[in-house]
GUMAR-980678 format. One record per residue (C-alpha): residue number from 0; residue in three letters; x, y, z. Coordinates in nm, 4 decimals. Layout:
<vogus>
NUM|ALA|X|Y|Z
...
</vogus>
This chain:
<vogus>
0|MET|12.0247|10.8895|11.3333
1|ILE|11.9801|10.5106|11.3204
2|ILE|11.9521|10.5167|10.9407
3|PHE|12.2720|10.7221|10.9159
4|ARG|12.4522|10.4825|11.1519
5|ASN|12.3374|10.1833|10.9474
6|LYS|12.4551|10.3469|10.6237
7|VAL|12.7964|10.4191|10.7779
8|LEU|12.8219|10.0620|10.9057
9|LEU|12.7234|9.9149|10.5692
10|THR|12.9732|10.1346|10.3859
11|CYS|13.2524|10.0347|10.6220
12|LEU|13.1627|9.6666|10.5977
13|LEU|13.1627|9.6776|10.2184
14|PHE|13.4920|9.8661|10.2125
15|GLY|13.6452|9.6166|10.4526
16|PHE|13.5126|9.3225|10.2520
17|PHE|13.6586|9.4389|9.9236
18|THR|13.9929|9.5571|10.0608
19|ASN|14.0589|9.2464|10.2687
20|VAL|13.8950|8.9866|10.0499
21|HIS|14.1701|8.7296|10.1116
22|ALA|14.1775|8.7832|10.4886
23|ILE|13.8113|8.7320|10.5787
24|GLU|13.7670|8.5726|10.9191
25|GLU|13.4666|8.3939|11.0625
26|LYS|13.4029|8.6889|11.2954
27|TYR|13.5645|9.0187|11.3863
28|GLU|13.4915|9.3240|11.5970
29|PHE|13.4059|9.6419|11.4085
30|SER|13.5377|9.9241|11.6268
31|ASN|13.6756|10.1971|11.3998
32|TRP|13.3793|10.4333|11.4316
33|SER|13.2161|10.6585|11.6917
34|GLY|12.9510|10.4039|11.7937
35|PRO|12.9836|10.1021|12.0218
36|ASN|13.1960|9.8066|11.9107
37|LEU|13.0031|9.5633|11.6901
38|LEU|13.0766|9.1945|11.6561
39|VAL|13.0430|9.0972|11.2873
40|PHE|13.0125|8.7361|11.1686
41|VAL|13.1208|8.6419|10.8157
42|ALA|13.0612|8.3424|10.5881
43|SER|13.2449|8.3429|10.2560
44|PRO|13.2873|8.1047|9.9622
45|LYS|13.6161|7.9261|9.8938
46|LYS|13.6666|8.1259|9.5746
47|ILE|13.5824|8.4959|9.5368
48|ASN|13.5602|8.6325|9.1827
49|LYS|13.3569|8.8706|8.9627
50|SER|13.0468|8.6532|8.9917
51|THR|13.0554|8.6393|9.3727
52|ARG|12.7471|8.8052|9.5214
53|LEU|12.7447|8.9898|9.8521
54|VAL|12.4630|8.9083|10.0928
55|ILE|12.4227|9.0983|10.4197
56|VAL|12.2029|8.9304|10.6794
57|MET|12.0911|9.1204|10.9878
58|HIS|12.0056|8.9326|11.3054
59|GLY|11.6592|8.9385|11.4546
60|ARG|11.5337|9.0335|11.7994
61|GLN|11.7253|8.7526|11.9685
62|ARG|12.0574|8.9009|11.8477
63|ASN|12.1749|8.5581|11.7322
64|ALA|12.3980|8.6748|11.4484
65|GLU|12.6388|8.3826|11.4912
66|GLU|12.3519|8.1369|11.4347
67|TYR|12.2418|8.3265|11.1221
68|ARG|12.5995|8.3176|10.9902
69|ASP|12.6161|7.9418|11.0495
70|GLN|12.2904|7.8918|10.8579
71|TRP|12.4301|8.0825|10.5566
72|GLN|12.7687|7.9051|10.5393
73|VAL|12.6546|7.6236|10.3086
74|ALA|12.4793|7.8673|10.0729
75|ALA|12.7840|8.0957|10.0732
76|LYS|13.0063|7.8116|9.9600
77|ASP|12.7617|7.6394|9.7206
78|LEU|12.6127|7.9499|9.5563
79|ASN|12.9235|8.1712|9.5566
80|LEU|12.7676|8.4284|9.7911
</vogus>
């Protein structure tokens, strides 16, 4: 069940990323599914194009996703992630 939930979440995140590529916020609440609401943190480069790579980082046991996002912001901008 957890694997299925994670696959659904990943699919929805990818769909949301590619359909709203110009409206990415620093964080948003993912709530359009049957599970509990999930707070999602996003870091994106200034320019998104064909060479932009998508990196998904999952938080650890401390559930400090915002801190992880902050650590990836420089790489996202510098490496077009």
